[in-house]
Legacy VTK file of the C-alpha trace (Angstrom):
# vtk DataFile Version 3.0
C-alpha trace
ASCII
DATASET POLYDATA
POINTS 358 float
-6.948 -21.699 19.906
-4.251 -19.923 17.902
-4.706 -16.227 17.037
-5.824 -15.402 13.519
-3.252 -13.978 11.112
-2.744 -10.254 11.545
-3.079 -7.861 8.660
-2.451 -4.248 7.718
-5.160 -1.959 9.108
-8.052 -1.682 6.695
-11.709 -0.774 6.748
-12.555 -4.335 5.752
-11.070 -5.593 9.020
-13.214 -3.328 11.182
-16.434 -2.978 9.189
-19.186 -5.412 10.180
-21.566 -7.260 7.877
-24.925 -8.831 8.641
-25.354 -12.598 8.808
-26.863 -12.891 5.317
-24.082 -10.839 3.755
-21.441 -12.884 5.581
-22.964 -16.173 4.429
-23.209 -15.016 0.810
-19.666 -13.604 0.796
-18.262 -16.791 2.366
-19.819 -19.054 -0.275
-18.748 -16.740 -3.091
-15.169 -16.622 -1.782
-14.920 -20.389 -1.298
-16.201 -21.016 -4.821
-13.923 -18.402 -6.368
-10.813 -19.632 -4.544
-11.497 -23.151 -5.861
-12.469 -22.331 -9.438
-11.341 -18.817 -10.268
-14.710 -18.270 -11.951
-17.192 -15.448 -11.228
-20.134 -16.596 -9.124
-23.802 -15.895 -9.870
-26.779 -15.580 -7.530
-28.388 -18.918 -8.492
-25.258 -20.907 -7.635
-24.910 -19.159 -4.277
-28.602 -19.674 -3.415
-28.200 -23.435 -3.899
-25.302 -23.619 -1.427
-26.726 -21.523 1.424
-27.626 -23.336 4.637
-30.533 -20.931 5.213
-32.859 -20.830 2.166
-32.715 -17.567 0.240
-34.194 -16.845 -3.178
-31.891 -15.925 -6.098
-33.533 -12.484 -6.110
-32.633 -11.954 -2.447
-29.066 -13.176 -3.121
-28.821 -10.696 -6.024
-29.835 -7.923 -3.650
-27.136 -8.951 -1.144
-24.531 -9.192 -3.925
-25.458 -5.740 -5.195
-25.024 -4.332 -1.692
-21.638 -6.057 -1.269
-20.540 -4.672 -4.621
-21.676 -1.171 -3.695
-19.691 -1.424 -0.443
-16.531 -2.460 -2.286
-16.308 -6.179 -1.423
-17.106 -7.456 -4.934
-16.971 -6.346 -8.531
-18.562 -7.524 -11.786
-15.997 -8.245 -14.531
-18.815 -8.246 -17.105
-22.482 -7.354 -16.920
-23.882 -10.896 -16.769
-20.924 -12.997 -15.603
-21.366 -12.866 -11.826
-19.102 -11.307 -9.216
-15.500 -11.726 -8.101
-13.926 -10.503 -4.842
-11.938 -7.290 -4.482
-8.968 -6.948 -2.127
-11.451 -5.697 0.463
-13.536 -8.850 -0.022
-10.461 -11.049 0.348
-9.443 -9.168 3.464
-12.810 -9.536 5.208
-13.013 -13.221 4.294
-9.499 -13.979 5.592
-9.821 -11.859 8.741
-13.275 -12.992 9.874
-14.781 -15.907 7.913
-12.018 -18.345 6.991
-11.422 -21.547 8.945
-7.776 -22.597 8.807
-6.698 -26.223 8.385
-4.793 -28.105 11.077
-1.585 -29.543 9.573
-1.728 -33.344 9.705
0.831 -35.349 11.631
2.508 -36.679 8.472
3.292 -33.141 7.359
4.609 -32.191 10.803
6.784 -35.318 10.904
8.220 -34.502 7.456
9.055 -30.948 8.531
10.733 -32.188 11.707
12.782 -34.672 9.708
13.953 -32.100 7.158
14.764 -29.401 9.726
16.339 -31.744 12.287
19.277 -32.732 10.069
22.540 -31.468 11.517
24.658 -31.940 8.418
25.406 -28.345 7.553
25.576 -24.700 8.645
22.459 -22.628 9.567
22.280 -21.312 5.992
21.422 -24.841 4.847
18.571 -24.974 7.357
17.164 -21.766 5.862
17.455 -23.209 2.360
15.756 -26.476 3.379
12.914 -24.607 5.086
12.211 -22.428 2.047
12.406 -25.417 -0.315
9.931 -27.359 1.856
7.456 -24.472 1.980
7.730 -24.008 -1.782
7.121 -27.732 -2.375
4.132 -27.855 0.007
2.434 -24.708 -1.333
3.606 -24.833 -5.000
4.536 -21.140 -4.735
7.669 -19.040 -4.394
9.072 -19.290 -0.858
11.300 -16.689 0.786
13.308 -16.708 3.988
15.431 -13.919 5.451
18.724 -14.416 7.252
18.133 -13.796 10.974
19.317 -10.452 12.356
19.108 -8.653 15.653
15.554 -7.557 16.434
16.770 -4.294 18.051
20.054 -2.427 17.534
20.974 -0.442 20.642
23.000 2.759 21.048
25.838 2.251 23.585
27.887 5.475 23.468
29.426 8.162 21.274
32.702 10.080 21.441
33.845 13.302 19.724
37.556 13.900 19.059
38.646 17.422 17.975
40.959 17.593 14.946
42.712 20.423 13.156
40.868 22.767 10.822
37.458 22.778 12.512
36.984 19.072 12.023
35.679 16.513 14.505
35.902 12.727 14.462
32.661 11.160 15.765
32.742 7.511 16.923
29.388 5.776 17.552
29.316 2.326 19.193
26.344 -0.092 19.384
25.627 -2.749 22.013
27.161 -5.374 19.702
30.437 -3.460 19.564
29.873 -2.294 15.982
31.567 1.052 15.361
30.739 3.795 12.870
33.276 6.632 12.373
32.456 9.921 10.696
34.539 12.998 10.010
32.518 16.177 10.656
33.307 19.631 9.271
31.799 22.328 11.529
31.288 26.078 11.112
33.301 27.094 14.176
35.823 25.487 16.501
34.688 23.293 19.408
37.138 22.803 22.250
37.568 19.405 23.898
35.500 20.238 27.070
32.548 21.318 24.911
32.741 18.156 22.844
32.996 15.996 25.957
29.960 17.762 27.388
28.013 17.130 24.158
28.999 13.458 24.116
28.082 13.071 27.807
24.673 14.640 27.170
24.004 12.284 24.227
25.202 9.208 26.149
23.092 10.008 29.212
20.059 10.622 27.047
20.323 7.736 24.583
22.476 4.932 25.996
20.480 1.676 25.993
17.860 2.924 23.533
17.322 1.477 20.075
18.866 3.216 17.087
15.354 3.755 15.716
14.414 5.647 18.914
17.636 7.644 18.855
17.060 8.695 15.272
13.471 9.797 15.966
14.501 11.831 19.048
17.370 13.508 17.210
14.926 14.574 14.503
13.101 16.655 17.143
16.255 17.878 18.884
17.663 19.235 15.621
14.639 21.520 15.291
15.009 22.895 18.823
18.750 23.069 19.513
21.213 25.921 19.111
22.676 26.334 15.636
26.191 25.471 16.846
25.151 21.980 17.927
22.744 21.358 15.066
25.531 20.207 12.718
26.730 17.636 15.243
23.248 16.265 15.963
22.497 16.054 12.238
25.685 14.044 11.748
24.857 11.696 14.652
21.450 11.094 13.121
23.143 10.310 9.785
25.373 7.794 11.578
22.330 5.986 12.996
20.901 5.959 9.468
24.106 4.357 8.196
24.026 1.590 10.785
20.333 0.901 10.218
20.872 0.828 6.463
23.739 -1.648 6.933
21.226 -3.847 8.755
18.755 -3.658 5.899
21.378 -4.352 3.238
22.694 -7.269 5.261
19.315 -8.982 5.450
19.386 -11.199 2.383
16.393 -13.133 1.108
16.774 -16.698 -0.070
14.170 -17.581 -2.711
13.023 -21.103 -3.597
10.534 -22.243 -6.226
10.158 -18.960 -8.106
9.410 -20.915 -11.299
6.236 -22.214 -9.603
4.698 -18.800 -10.324
4.535 -19.708 -14.033
1.909 -22.300 -13.125
-0.781 -19.794 -12.121
-3.173 -18.558 -14.776
-3.634 -15.208 -12.985
0.043 -14.435 -13.547
0.172 -15.433 -17.229
1.113 -11.927 -18.300
4.752 -11.831 -19.345
5.211 -8.178 -18.446
3.687 -8.774 -15.004
5.800 -11.893 -14.446
8.937 -10.018 -15.452
8.140 -7.260 -12.923
7.482 -9.862 -10.238
10.757 -11.709 -10.886
12.619 -8.400 -10.862
11.027 -7.580 -7.489
12.123 -10.961 -6.106
15.629 -10.386 -7.411
15.823 -6.746 -6.226
14.441 -7.778 -2.801
13.923 -4.193 -1.545
10.110 -4.281 -1.792
9.887 -7.704 -0.122
12.330 -6.747 2.650
10.145 -3.761 3.482
7.226 -6.148 4.091
9.431 -8.590 5.991
10.449 -5.773 8.360
6.759 -5.254 9.164
6.354 -9.013 9.746
9.392 -9.099 12.046
7.773 -6.499 14.320
4.534 -8.527 14.605
3.526 -11.813 16.201
2.317 -14.755 14.140
1.357 -14.792 10.471
0.773 -11.622 8.447
-0.982 -11.502 5.088
-0.515 -8.694 2.547
-2.915 -8.568 -0.391
-2.342 -6.801 -3.696
-1.852 -3.069 -3.207
-1.230 -3.656 0.523
2.200 -4.947 -0.541
3.157 -1.426 -1.602
4.810 -2.482 -4.873
3.178 -2.485 -8.306
4.849 -5.778 -9.194
2.882 -7.454 -6.359
-0.534 -5.937 -7.162
-1.938 -9.290 -8.327
-0.193 -11.268 -5.581
-0.381 -12.052 -1.887
2.441 -12.401 0.611
1.961 -14.722 3.603
4.800 -14.517 6.142
5.673 -15.295 9.757
8.710 -14.446 11.933
11.039 -16.963 13.545
13.140 -16.061 16.574
16.360 -17.203 18.212
17.235 -16.981 21.906
19.903 -14.309 21.331
17.357 -11.815 19.996
18.018 -12.401 16.306
14.953 -12.577 14.130
14.125 -13.641 10.579
11.006 -14.114 8.465
9.724 -17.017 6.351
6.997 -16.543 3.761
5.514 -17.287 0.364
4.503 -15.169 -2.620
1.727 -16.337 -4.909
-1.459 -15.171 -6.608
-4.189 -13.597 -4.464
-6.409 -16.557 -5.335
-4.652 -19.119 -3.173
-5.803 -21.707 -0.641
-5.227 -19.595 2.499
-6.771 -22.252 4.762
-3.948 -24.595 3.717
-1.074 -22.152 3.123
-1.257 -20.062 6.322
-0.791 -23.012 8.750
2.127 -24.334 6.673
3.934 -20.993 6.868
3.203 -20.641 10.596
4.305 -24.152 11.572
7.442 -24.087 9.412
8.521 -20.732 10.881
8.051 -22.088 14.414
10.013 -25.268 13.628
12.760 -23.309 11.843
13.305 -21.153 14.942
13.584 -24.242 17.126
15.918 -25.980 14.663
18.239 -22.952 14.491
18.361 -22.772 18.306
19.281 -26.462 18.498
21.858 -26.089 15.741
23.462 -23.223 17.621
LINES 1 359
358 0 1 2 3 4 5 6 7 8 9 10 11 12 13 14 15 16 17 18 19 20 21 22 23 24 25 26 27 28 29 30 31 32 33 34 35 36 37 38 39 40 41 42 43 44 45 46 47 48 49 50 51 52 53 54 55 56 57 58 59 60 61 62 63 64 65 66 67 68 69 70 71 72 73 74 75 76 77 78 79 80 81 82 83 84 85 86 87 88 89 90 91 92 93 94 95 96 97 98 99 100 101 102 103 104 105 106 107 108 109 110 111 112 113 114 115 116 117 118 119 120 121 122 123 124 125 126 127 128 129 130 131 132 133 134 135 136 137 138 139 140 141 142 143 144 145 146 147 148 149 150 151 152 153 154 155 156 157 158 159 160 161 162 163 164 165 166 167 168 169 170 171 172 173 174 175 176 177 178 179 180 181 182 183 184 185 186 187 188 189 190 191 192 193 194 195 196 197 198 199 200 201 202 203 204 205 206 207 208 209 210 211 212 213 214 215 216 217 218 219 220 221 222 223 224 225 226 227 228 229 230 231 232 233 234 235 236 237 238 239 240 241 242 243 244 245 246 247 248 249 250 251 252 253 254 255 256 257 258 259 260 261 262 263 264 265 266 267 268 269 270 271 272 273 274 275 276 277 278 279 280 281 282 283 284 285 286 287 288 289 290 291 292 293 294 295 296 297 298 299 300 301 302 303 304 305 306 307 308 309 310 311 312 313 314 315 316 317 318 319 320 321 322 323 324 325 326 327 328 329 330 331 332 333 334 335 336 337 338 339 340 341 342 343 344 345 346 347 348 349 350 351 352 353 354 355 356 357
């Protein structure tokens, strides 16, 4: 059995509900995902496997609403799920589809073509996911999962200036000219470089940056300027990584087909977010650090433009340590049982196809 999709930590993921509440919430969610209409107690009572009167269902619904899983758009129109209700349903109640063999065969056929560079594979994968889900599909260019500090050198120059040279495990070099408050002779600079290399060589740039943050608070004032500059150099290299990770978007116009997004101002914000990429890349970084599918709902996405949306994404990996992410953006009211397996399987097949192409 495959693991369930992982999600940002939330109370809905850890809070337990009784059997009656689970059954009522499951039926309400299934109906709402299909129809988009609020659900009343009488309709739920008719669908329950264990008989329950409409009055008892109303009591359960009132409790779920009080606990934040549901809300009532209007006094007499029934309930709709909140983000917390979605989250509990997806994390604990939803049964995911198994992709049929025809779909798997189609994916293999599309991704097995060897008539172009890897970038074409990424484009084909995103186009396939967009076509199969009728949503906007996104795929990031694969990058190294971990950037590693190799060594640093300091070269004294005239006028109380120092040239710092930082090298990563991939041979990438960042140079920075430092202006310091007092002169450092060559032995002192060599000692400082040796100390940094012994302490940090082989560690990720993220680790180096975090450790330097603490060292800057504790070190002597004379060395503080140097450590601050080294930390800035790690920031530069990490930021180069983030800027270099480009998203390819397919099927963005599909988003016009969803009634929930028929607000021109909201659509404009969403298209701007897809074009700007920064907000999506932040979520993709979180997906790259996880295993399997991740689902972000509404405010969990951390960007106002995505408040009415959901992002479903999964990482794909290459043998050389590079990593990318494939996902879709659509309305919160989507068929997760169908969409999640498509994203998962396509990401797995894309990783294999890129390895074979390499």
